[in-house]
Structure formats: structure tokens, C-alpha cells
N, C-alpha and C positions, 0 to 999 in steps of 0.2 A: 660463839654460838651462832648458828645459821637460823635466820627467821624462816627461811623456806623449808629447810629440812632439819627441824630441831631434834627429831628422833635419832639422827645420825651422830649427834654430838652429846648424847647423854651417857651416863655411867650404866654399865650392864645391871639390869634389875631395877633401875629407877624409871620413873615416868618422865616422858618428854615434856617440855614447856612450850606452849603455843601462845602466840599473840592473840589478844581479844580486843574487839572493838568496844567503844564506850556505851554500847546499848544496854549492857547488863550491869547491875550494881556490883562492882568488883569486890567490895568488902564481903558480900554474901557468898561469893564464889571462891574465896580464899586467895585473893590476888597478892602477888608479890612483885617486886621491882627487880628486873634482870636487865642489865646493860641499858638502863634508862627506859625500858619498855615494860608497861604493866602487863602481867601475864597471869594465866590460871594454870595450875599444874595438872597435867594428865587429861585435859579436855580439848575438844575441837569446838569452837564456838559455844562453849559451856554445855556441850552435849556429852552424855556418858554412853557407855556401850549398852545400857539398858533402854535408852531412848529409841524411838522408832521414827521413820520418815514422816514429817508433818506434825510431830508433837508440839514443836515450838510455835506452830501456827494455830494450835488448838484443834487440829483435825483428828478424826478417829483413826485407829490403827488399821482397820480393815473395813470393807464395805463402802456404801455410798458416802461420798464426801472425803474419803481418804486419799492420800497421795497415790497417783497411778504408778504401778510397777513399771520398771524400765522395759521389760519384755513387751508389754502391751503398747507402750508408747512407740517402740521401734516397729512393732507390727503395724500400727496405725500409719506410720510414715511409709512403710513398704506398700500398704494398700493405696495410700494417696499417690505415691509415686507411680504405681501400676496404672491407676486411673488416668493420671496426667499423661503418661507415656502413650496409653491407648488413644486418648483424645487427640494428642499431637500427631499420632500416626494417621488417624482419620483425616486430619486437616492437611498435612503435608506429604502423606504417602511415604514412598521409599526414600525420599530425600531426608527423612528423619534419621536414617542410619548413616547418611553420608555427612550432612552438615546441619541437620535440624535439631541437634541436642538442645539448643537454646530454646526452641519451641516448647519442649517438654518441661524444662526448668521454669520458663515463664508461666506456663499454665499451672504448674504446681504452686508458684508464688501467688498467682491470682486466686487459686482455690483456697489457699491459706488465708489471704487477706479477706476475701469475701465470706468464706465459711466461718472464720473466727469472729468477724464483725457482726454477722447476722445471728448465729446460733451459739457461738462459743466453741464450736467443734467443726472439724473437716469431715469428709465422708468416712475416712478410715477411723477417726476418733469416734464418730457416732456409732459405727458398726461395733466397735469394741467397748463402748460405754465410757468414753473419756470426754472431758471438757476443760478448756482453758479458762482460768479465772485469775483475778489479781491476787497478790499475796495477802491482801486484806480480806479476802473472801467474797468480794463483790465482782461484778462483771468487769472484764478487762476493757479498758478504753481503746478506741481506734488507734490512738498514739502508741499505746503499749503493744497492741497487736502488730502494728507496722514495725516497731522497733524489734520485737521478737522475731518477726518473719525475716527481716533483713539480716539479723544476727544468725538465725538458723541457717540461712543460705550461705553464710561465710564458713560453715561446717565446724571450724575449730571450737567456737563457743559451745556447740552442741555436744562435743565429746568430753568436755571438762565439767565434772559434776561436783556438787557440794555434798555435805553430810546428809542432806535430805533427799538426794538423788535428783535435784534440779540441775539442769544444764546451765552453763554460764549465760546463755541467751535468756533463760527464764529469770535468773537473778538480776541481770541488768535491766530487763524490762519489768521486773517486779511482778512476774506472773508465775503460775504453777499449773500443772495438769493434774486434775483430780478425777477419781472414778465416779461415775454416775450410777453404777449398780454394784 
């Protein structure tokens, strides 16, 4: 059995078996022992298909305080990127198109670090009603914000999502993006 792709090695019509961390009481989840690994049948992180993003954090399904949808998060990033690109163009002029791409990326990183540290949101996030908080529901610390920003700019963690729709950068930094309206 593959721990990475358990669904590939199951009998047709049966549920795949996924590894589960020690955070949940395994007896309550119907745990079994497969190849020395405690597992729960048919679940991903003990979530079922009826669950919604953010339920395991105690967030509402929709409205203020719910997990932000992926589309709004991507739109906020595009807005922030456009602002950073515009400001970088004002600072370095036509050189931006030749060798100044680092200027726009640096400005975007500064916008993220400063904006998230001060208000919990960037310009794009504020326009679309989004805010970054810790996965405990409190304000994200500067350390978490810095870690999240560095990982976001590595790109790969941002395109790998969990069952809640959080990017790998948010999981590692223990943050999440929630709706404010």
C-alpha cells in the first residue's frame, strides 16, 4: 500500500485508507492498523465529504469569520501584485521591464510584511474583505507573518492545498485567511 496514493491501491468499490496524525482520538474515528500505521478508513484528516473548509477550526461555513474562498485569495494577490508592479515602475521606470523584476517582487514582500503585521491584511486583502490570522483564531505574530511571506514567495507551498483550502505556506506558518465580511 502506498501512503502517498492510497486510493490507487484499493479494491474497486472500497474506501481508501489514509494515515492520520495523533491529534484525534483514533478509537473514536474507527482506527485500524495497516502495515504498522494507524489509519482511519475513508477520511482525510478525519474529515468527511459533508464537512466544509474551516469546520475543524470552529469557523462558520459562510460570512464573516469563515475561511476565505480560493478565488478571493487569488484576486487579492493579483491586486497586490499590480500595486507593487505600479509602484516599482514609478521608482525604476522602464528599467523594470529589462532587469527590475526584483524591485516589484521586493515591494510585494515588503507590502505583505508591513500590511500583515499592522492590520492583518494587505491592500488587496482589505479591498476584498480578507484577513490573515493564526489558526488559533488570534492575531498572527510577526514571526508567523515572516515565515508565511517567505514561503509564499517560494511559490510551491502556495499551490499545495489541504482539505481546508489552506496553502502549505499557511499550514507551516499556522495561519489562515478568513473573510471579514
